[in-house]
Backbone as CSV, one residue per row, in Angstrom:
resi,resn,N_x,N_y,N_z,CA_x,CA_y,CA_z,C_x,C_y,C_z
1,UNK,41.035,120.764,144.285,41.605,121.927,144.934,43.021,121.637,145.434
2,UNK,43.187,120.473,146.007,44.495,120.113,146.541,45.537,120.007,145.424
3,UNK,45.121,119.525,144.246,46.012,119.390,143.101,46.460,120.761,142.583
4,UNK,45.565,121.738,142.557,45.881,123.087,142.091,46.886,123.760,143.013
5,UNK,46.721,123.595,144.315,47.667,124.212,145.249,49.042,123.553,145.142
6,UNK,49.071,122.247,144.822,50.344,121.554,144.625,51.069,122.114,143.399
7,UNK,50.339,122.360,142.326,50.921,122.928,141.099,51.467,124.329,141.381
8,UNK,50.707,125.149,142.084,51.156,126.505,142.420,52.412,126.444,143.268
9,UNK,52.440,125.547,144.214,53.612,125.397,145.087,54.839,124.988,144.253
10,UNK,54.664,124.065,143.317,55.780,123.628,142.465,56.293,124.768,141.593
11,UNK,55.385,125.567,141.056,55.796,126.699,140.227,56.571,127.720,141.053
12,UNK,56.105,128.002,142.262,56.799,128.954,143.138,58.192,128.440,143.476
13,UNK,58.303,127.168,143.790,59.609,126.590,144.116,60.530,126.648,142.892
14,UNK,60.011,126.339,141.709,60.817,126.373,140.495,61.320,127.787,140.203
15,UNK,60.468,128.782,140.389,60.877,130.167,140.170,61.950,130.573,141.172
16,UNK,61.776,130.202,142.425,62.775,130.529,143.445,64.119,129.858,143.147
17,UNK,64.078,128.619,142.724,65.317,127.914,142.376,65.987,128.597,141.184
18,UNK,65.209,128.987,140.194,65.762,129.681,139.033,66.417,131.001,139.433
19,UNK,65.772,131.753,140.301,66.337,133.018,140.780,67.635,132.769,141.534
20,UNK,67.650,131.741,142.383,68.877,131.424,143.129,70.011,131.002,142.194
21,UNK,69.688,130.236,141.170,70.716,129.806,140.213,71.291,131.014,139.474
22,UNK,70.428,131.925,139.061,70.898,133.121,138.360,71.776,133.973,139.275
23,UNK,71.334,134.203,140.509,72.132,134.995,141.457,73.464,134.319,141.759
24,UNK,73.448,133.013,141.938,74.676,132.286,142.219,75.657,132.405,141.058
25,UNK,75.139,132.260,139.818,76.041,132.330,138.670,76.637,133.728,138.525
26,UNK,75.850,134.753,138.797,76.375,136.120,138.732,77.427,136.327,139.815
27,UNK,77.106,135.934,141.044,78.051,136.122,142.153,79.304,135.287,141.952
28,UNK,79.153,134.029,141.552,80.312,133.163,141.396,81.210,133.674,140.275
29,UNK,80.609,134.160,139.209,81.408,134.702,138.112,82.230,135.890,138.550
30,UNK,81.627,136.796,139.315,82.353,137.971,139.799,83.413,137.573,140.822
31,UNK,83.067,136.681,141.731,84.033,136.244,142.746,85.188,135.508,142.075
32,UNK,84.873,134.620,141.129,85.916,133.884,140.422,86.870,134.840,139.718
33,UNK,86.302,135.831,139.022,87.138,136.805,138.322,87.985,137.605,139.308
34,UNK,87.393,138.049,140.402,88.099,138.871,141.381,89.233,138.100,142.050
35,UNK,89.009,136.813,142.348,90.007,136.026,143.078,91.088,135.467,142.162
36,UNK,90.690,134.935,141.002,91.648,134.189,140.194,92.199,134.956,138.990
37,UNK,91.431,135.821,138.381,91.870,136.474,137.152,92.382,137.885,137.418
38,UNK,91.649,138.642,138.189,91.951,140.056,138.395,93.359,140.327,138.936
39,UNK,93.874,139.555,139.896,95.219,139.881,140.403,96.302,139.847,139.335
40,UNK,96.112,139.036,138.300,97.136,138.913,137.267,97.011,139.983,136.196
41,UNK,95.822,140.563,136.050,95.632,141.575,135.015,95.571,142.982,135.580
42,UNK,95.500,143.121,136.894,95.431,144.444,137.508,96.680,145.246,137.181
43,UNK,96.509,146.422,136.654,97.634,147.293,136.384,98.416,146.951,135.129
44,UNK,97.882,146.076,134.273,98.629,145.661,133.084,98.862,146.834,132.136
45,UNK,97.833,147.646,131.897,97.992,148.792,131.004,99.002,149.780,131.572
46,UNK,98.943,150.020,132.863,99.880,150.953,133.496,101.317,150.448,133.387
47,UNK,101.513,149.156,133.598,102.868,148.594,133.478,103.380,148.716,132.043
48,UNK,102.498,148.483,131.078,102.904,148.615,129.678,103.280,150.060,129.357
49,UNK,102.478,151.013,129.863,102.762,152.429,129.607,104.077,152.836,130.263
50,UNK,104.345,152.341,131.454,105.602,152.657,132.121,106.784,152.059,131.365
51,UNK,106.576,150.889,130.801,107.637,150.230,130.038,107.986,151.015,128.772
52,UNK,107.012,151.783,128.253,107.281,152.609,127.069,108.308,153.694,127.346
53,UNK,108.305,154.219,128.560,109.210,155.313,128.888,108.759,156.603,128.235
54,UNK,109.698,157.406,127.763,109.374,158.669,127.120,108.803,158.383,125.727
55,UNK,107.561,158.810,125.507,106.889,158.499,124.250,107.039,159.596,123.201
56,UNK,107.488,160.761,123.601,107.620,161.874,122.652,108.586,161.493,121.533
57,UNK,108.123,161.644,120.293,108.949,161.334,119.141,108.833,159.906,118.651
58,UNK,108.111,159.069,119.380,107.977,157.672,118.963,106.846,157.514,117.955
59,UNK,106.985,156.592,117.006,105.915,156.362,116.037,104.685,155.728,116.700
60,UNK,103.526,156.045,116.157,102.271,155.533,116.699,102.233,154.002,116.662
61,UNK,102.781,153.410,115.628,102.768,151.941,115.510,103.464,151.263,116.682
62,UNK,104.589,151.831,117.148,105.306,151.261,118.298,104.434,151.288,119.548
63,UNK,103.765,152.414,119.768,102.949,152.574,120.971,101.733,151.653,120.919
64,UNK,101.087,151.575,119.755,99.910,150.706,119.608,100.303,149.242,119.738
65,UNK,101.478,148.884,119.270,101.921,147.499,119.403,102.060,147.101,120.872
66,UNK,102.474,148.030,121.724,102.665,147.718,123.139,101.381,147.887,123.942
67,UNK,100.669,148.995,123.739,99.468,149.272,124.536,98.203,148.649,123.965
68,UNK,98.219,148.311,122.708,97.012,147.809,122.064,96.281,148.953,121.377
69,UNK,95.176,148.618,120.768,94.380,149.599,120.040,93.765,150.588,121.035
70,UNK,93.789,151.891,120.742,93.213,152.869,121.680,91.701,152.676,121.828
71,UNK,91.194,152.962,123.031,89.753,152.877,123.278,89.009,154.031,122.622
72,UNK,89.637,155.204,122.607,89.005,156.403,122.046,90.029,157.137,121.198
73,UNK,89.588,157.597,120.033,90.427,158.442,119.174,89.630,159.701,118.874
74,UNK,90.227,160.855,119.181,89.591,162.151,118.913,90.493,162.942,117.988
75,UNK,89.870,163.731,117.143,90.633,164.567,116.210,90.457,166.018,116.606
76,UNK,91.563,166.713,116.832,91.545,168.117,117.223,92.385,168.898,116.215
77,UNK,92.310,170.230,116.249,93.168,171.024,115.362,94.658,170.807,115.628
78,UNK,94.995,170.401,116.862,96.401,170.180,117.219,96.915,168.808,116.828
79,UNK,96.017,167.898,116.494,96.439,166.553,116.131,95.420,165.516,116.570
80,UNK,95.844,164.287,116.539,94.989,163.150,116.900,95.257,162.760,118.352
81,UNK,94.209,162.696,119.165,94.348,162.336,120.574,93.852,160.908,120.755
82,UNK,94.711,160.048,121.270,94.362,158.646,121.509,94.331,158.398,123.008
83,UNK,93.308,157.666,123.446,93.145,157.381,124.875,93.026,155.873,125.082
84,UNK,93.824,155.385,126.018,93.758,153.996,126.448,93.229,153.975,127.865
85,UNK,92.278,153.089,128.129,91.678,153.020,129.466,91.631,151.587,129.950
86,UNK,91.794,151.445,131.243,91.500,150.184,131.919,90.653,150.557,133.125
87,UNK,90.413,149.591,133.981,89.517,149.856,135.102,90.048,150.941,136.041
88,UNK,91.355,150.972,136.258,91.908,151.924,137.224,92.997,152.823,136.653
89,UNK,93.093,152.879,135.339,94.168,153.660,134.746,93.730,154.195,133.384
90,UNK,94.151,155.421,133.073,93.868,156.025,131.775,95.075,156.839,131.362
91,UNK,95.450,156.702,130.090,96.534,157.507,129.547,96.086,158.037,128.185
92,UNK,96.436,159.300,127.939,96.028,159.976,126.709,97.273,160.584,126.078
93,UNK,97.416,160.380,124.773,98.578,160.908,124.051,98.115,161.645,122.810
94,UNK,98.898,162.631,122.401,98.584,163.380,121.180,99.599,163.019,120.106
95,UNK,99.073,162.830,118.898,99.899,162.470,117.752,99.720,163.514,116.660
96,UNK,100.815,163.938,116.067,100.778,164.795,114.887,101.341,163.945,113.765
97,UNK,100.493,163.677,112.797,100.878,162.713,111.776,100.926,161.344,112.421
98,UNK,102.069,160.710,112.333,102.235,159.392,112.944,103.197,159.432,114.128
99,UNK,103.559,160.621,114.557,104.550,160.779,115.623,103.876,161.294,116.893
100,UNK,104.224,160.665,118.016,103.661,161.079,119.307,104.363,162.353,119.789
101,UNK,103.573,163.312,120.224,104.109,164.559,120.771,104.180,164.527,122.292
102,UNK,103.554,163.528,122.907,103.658,163.393,124.349,102.355,162.971,124.992
103,UNK,102.422,162.771,126.299,101.262,162.376,127.103,100.519,163.644,127.493
104,UNK,99.232,163.700,127.215,98.426,164.874,127.568,97.681,164.680,128.889
105,UNK,97.421,163.424,129.260,96.737,163.155,130.532,97.055,161.730,130.968
106,UNK,97.135,161.579,132.273,97.353,160.256,132.867,96.630,160.236,134.207
107,UNK,95.748,159.274,134.395,94.958,159.217,135.632,95.080,157.825,136.223
108,UNK,95.394,157.763,137.502,95.459,156.514,138.254,94.445,156.619,139.377
109,UNK,93.573,155.630,139.476,92.581,155.648,140.570,92.816,154.519,141.527
C-alpha cells in the first residue's frame, strides 16, 4: 500500500512540474518577445507606408517591394484591393491594372 501511494505521489508531482514548465515556457516566450523583440518591430508597417508617401499612380511592384506581400487581396468591379495588416496598423489600397489609385482605408489602433 505504501508503495502505491508513493507512485501516485510521484505521478502527481511529475504532472505538476510538466504543467509549470509549459506555463513558464509560454510566459517566458511572450515576455521575451514583448521586452526584446517587439519594441524594434512595433510600427514597422506604418513607417514603411509613411515612407511611401503619395501612392496614387505608383506601380504595384514598387509598393509590394516596400510593404511586402499583401495579407489580403480582394477583387471588385472597381479593381483589385490589397490590404496589409500588422498588429496595430492596417492599410488598404486599390489597384486598377498594375497602377495604384490610392489608399481606400487606413486604421491605427
